[in-house]
N, C-alpha and C positions, 0 to 999 in steps of 0.2 A: 376484270370482270369479261365475261363471255362476251363475244360479239355477235352478233345478231345477221345473219343474210339478209339483204335489201333487194339484192336480185344478182346473177352471175356475175362476179367480179367486183360486188360493191356491198362491204358488211360496214355497221357499224356499233356502236355501244349503245344500250338503252338507257335513256336519262331521265330523271325524275325533277317533278314540279313539287312547290310546296303542297297543293292538292292532293299529291301522291302517297305523301308520308305521314305519320304519327311520331309523335314522341311516347315512348314507353315508360310508364313510373316506375321509379326503382323500390328498394326494399325499405326507403324511409322517407318519410316528411320532415318538412321544416316549418316553422312560423315565419311569414312573410316579412315579417320584421327584421328577421337575424338574415336577411338575403342581399347581399351587396352586389349592385348591378352596375357600378361606377366603370370608368374605361379610363384608361391611359393611352396617349399618345406622343412620342417625343418627351417633352418635358410639360406635357399639358395634361391636367386631369379635368374630367368630368364626371357628374352624377348620374348622368344618363348614357348609354352607348349610342347615341343618335348625332347623325348628321343630316341637318335640311338640306335637301336638294336644291343644286344650284339653277334654280329656274325662276323664270319672272313673275309667276303666278303664285308663286313661295314666299320666295327671298327678298325683301326688302331691307333697308337700313334697320327700319323700325322693326320689324318681324325679326331680323337678325338678333338683335339687343333684346328683344323677349326671350327667345329660343334659352339664347346665352344666361339669361337669368334663373330659367328654369333647370338648368344643368345641361344643357345640349352645345352642340356645336353649329350654326348656319352658315351656308355658304354662298357669298353673292355672287351672282354671273357676271362677272366684268365685260361681258360683251352683250349685255341686257340692254334693257331701257334705261336704267339707271345711270349710265355712263355713257348714252347716248342722248340725254336729254336732261337740263336743269331741272325742269319738273314735268316728270312722266303722268302724273296723276292723269290729267284729262286723256291720255293714250290708252290709260286701263282702262277708262270708264269708256271708251271707245270699243275697244276690243270684245270687253263684255257684252256689248250691245250687236256686236254683229251679225249677219244671219250666216248660218253654219256654211252655205255655198259659197258666200264672200269673204270669209275670215283670212282662210292661207294667204290670198292674193293680197289682201290689204295689209296685213301682217308684214308681208315679205316689202312691200312699201315704207312701212313704218321703221322698219329695221334696216332700212339702206341707209338712215342717217350716220354718219361716220361716228367710231367711237371716240371720245376726248381722254387723252391721258391726265387732265387737270382733274376730271369729274373721277378718274378711278381713285386719285388719291385722297379726294376729297371724302368719296362715299367709305372709303376704309378707315379714315379717321374718325368720321361720324360715329362709327361701329367701335374703334378703340377707345373713344373718348367716353363712352357709357359705362366702362370698365370690363367688357366683356371680351373673349377671346375673338379675335378677327380672322375670319376665310374666307379667301375669294377663288373663284376658278377662271381659267383661261382653256381657249382649245389650244392642241400643239402648235397649230399654224400660227397664232398670234401671241405664243408666249413670249420668245425673244424682244419681240417688238415692243411688249409693254412692260416687259420685266423691271426697267427702270422705274418706273412710276409707283410698281408695288412695292420695291425697296423703299423708295423715296418715302412711302405712307408708313413703313415700319409694319406690314403685314406679320401676324402671327404663323400663318399655316397655309400653303398654297395647294392649290389643286389644277393638276394638269388633267381635263376631262374632255373625251371624244366619244363618240358611239364605240368605237374600237381604240384602243393605244397601244400599239407596239413598241416594244424596246428597238425593234428593229425596221424603222420605216424606210422604204426604197423609194426612190424617185429620181426620174432622169432629169427632171424640169428646174426643181427647186432643191438649195440645199436643207435637207429637214432636220427637225431639232433633234441634236445627240443628246435622249434624255440623261444618259450617264455622266456626260461631260457638264450638262448645265445644273443637275442635282449637285455635283459634286462642288462647283462654283457658289451657287447659291446658298443664302445664308441662314437661311429658314428651311423648316421640314415641310418636305413635299408629299403629297399623294396622287398616285395615277391611275386611270383608268378608263373605259371599264375594259375588262377581260372577261373571259369565260372559261378558260381550261387551263390544265396543271401547267403546261410547258409556257404558255403566255404570262401566267401568273409568276412563275420561277424567274424568267426573263426581266420581267419588270421589278421585281424584288432587287435583282441583281442590279438595276441600276443604282442602287442606293434609297430609293423611296420610301419614306417612313411608313405608310400603308397603301393598299392596293385597293380601288372598288373593282367590286364583281358583280357583273350583270351585262348582259349585250340584249336590249329587245322588250326585258319584263313589264318594263314602266306603263303605268294607264294611260299616259300620253305618246307612248312611242310606237312608232310603226315599223321601226325596221324590219322586224321579221316578215311583214308582208312585204316591205317595198324592197328589201335585198334578200330574203330568205335567211340572214343570219341571226344565230342565236343559239342559246343553250339552256334548258331547264335549270330554274335556278338553283334548287336542293343539290344537285349535281355538279353545277359550276362552284357553289361556294364548297363542299365537301373536296371537290378537286383542288383547289385554290388553297386551302386549308392544309392538303397534303404536301403542295409546292412549298409553304411558310416551313412545315416540320423541316422538309431536305434543306431550304436554304439557312435555317437554324444550326443544323448539323455541320453545313459546309461553312459558315462565317459567325455564329455565336450571336447574330443579329436576328432580334423576333421582328418580322414585318407585319402590320395590322393588316387583317383581311375584313373589308367594310362592305357588306351586301348592299347591292345598290339597284333599288326597283322589285315590283312584285308582289310588294309587302302592303295590305290595307288593313288588316287587323292584327290584332296583340298576337293571336296563334300565329300568323306567319313570322313575325318578328322572332318569338319563340323558335320556331323550326329553323331560321335562318343559324339563329346561334346555336341552336343542337347541332346543326351540319358543319358548324365549326367557325362560323363568321365571330370578330371582336367587337363590331358595332354594326349598325345599319343605316343606309343613307334613305329616306323617304319623303316623297314630292306629294302626292296627291292626296295623301291624308291631313297634310298640313295647309295644302291649296283648300281645305274645306273649312279652315278657321276663319272667325268673324273678322279677324286683324288680316287677314291675307290681302296682298295688293290685286290679284287675279279675281277678286269680286266674284267667286264662286266657279272659275274657271280655272283650267289648268291646261299648260302645254309646255312641249318639250324643247330642247335646246337646238332642235334641227327643224323646228315646226316652220320656220319662215326661209329656209334655205332657198336661195335666189335660183336654182335651177332643179334641186329635188328634194322638193319637202320630205322629211322623213319623221313627222310626229302629226298629232291632232290637236285642235284645241277642245278639250273635253269638258263638260259640266260636271263638276263635284259637288254642287251647290253649297249651303252652309250648315255646319255641323254644331260647331260650338266653340269655345274660345282654344286659342292655342294650349292654355295650361289644361282644360279641360280633354283636350284631344290627346295630349301627352301625358298627364298625372294627374287627370280625373280632378272632380269626382264622374263617374260615367251617368247619366240619365236614359241611357237607351241598352239595349241588350244585346247587339249585334256585334262586339268586339271593336267598331271602330273608334271608341272613345277610351281615356286612361289605357292607352296602348301600352306604357311602360310599367302600369301598375298591373296588367294581363303578365308582362313578362315576369316580374317579381312573383306572381303567383303561381305561374308556370314552375318556375324554378323551384319554389317553395314546395308544391305538391308533388315534384319529382325527386326533392332531397335534397338538391342540390345548392351551394351556400355562394358562389362566385361565377361571373360569366366562364372563365378560365375552365372551373369544372363542369357546366352546363354543356360545353363543348363535348364533353365525352360521354353525353348522354346516348341511351339506346333509342335508335329510331328503326321502324320498320315500314314495309311497301302496305299503304292501306288507302289505296283509292275511293274504298266504301266510306272513310271515317266520316265525310263531308254530308252523306245522304243517310247513312244507318239510322234508322228508326226517327228519321226526323219527316215523315209523311206530313204531320199536321202541319210544322214551322212552313214547309214548304207549301202547301195548299193554302195557308194564310197570308203568307209572305212576311213571316216574322222570324227574328230571332237568326239562326243560320238558313233560314228559308229566303232571305232577303235577296 
């Protein structure tokens, strides 16, 4: 791809977000019933190519169980309120009622309570005992500290997650997590992320990870791009990671899953993520709007409560519908925020693709006017795509 000159001595690639692109229909169409949107990672199979984000406002043991029963995989944040407090419910209630200007400071206090290893084991077992696949996350800094509690609970899938996770973390003060060594010794499949470039994705795949999370800063509750100036628009980041996946497959014969993480609020965004090369998607804010979500209509990122440099915001998402309605319908609104995976199925059928793997080969074009072309009435009335 051609470099664009930013100034003398500095150039860069042009990158694209979901709103910049459109999926092009092919020469055939299909019945939506004939479309298979299932997803497999390691020995696990899911009816939906979905991971619910490891955020306290989204995933509780109860919502993890519900997402699992609907065919997806929910990730419990093992550094959140569920592992710091025996009963965090009153704290979720308090957080939902905080004034915006006081929310971050109070959340920093709430999250200063230590993580309890016995609660890690207990929460994972709650999910497993319901008969669904269990998945949970830790940041790289705390992974080795709590890895035994995870193994004791017999977790199914583990996520090492941070704003940016690299295969080569350099530190002069502490012994960093050696991802390659850790994954080789760990007895369960590990997903790592986030990353947003070809090289970073390739190096994470070479650690032996079963999957990588792609996305730095696109989430609704994330302010990394504003605070740190770091990030890559999602369409380009996913396509680059998919290119790394092909090279890694050629080198090793091992297929690493690419999971788009963040920036998707409607069914069309999920369809575009997969058309750009993702195997599955991780979503947070759409599920935070579920009636059952622990955040009570609010959503915040994993770094919102960082003690010295918060990089997230508590955002209001409101209540939209049940988890079932948001994921698989039926939809009773026309703005694309309900029945997300029914929309994916219909998009694939409209474009003539039978499986997620096929849909990754769909033609896309640069089309920033797609969101606005012919939508003047919707915009002026605040309905449909104009909301």
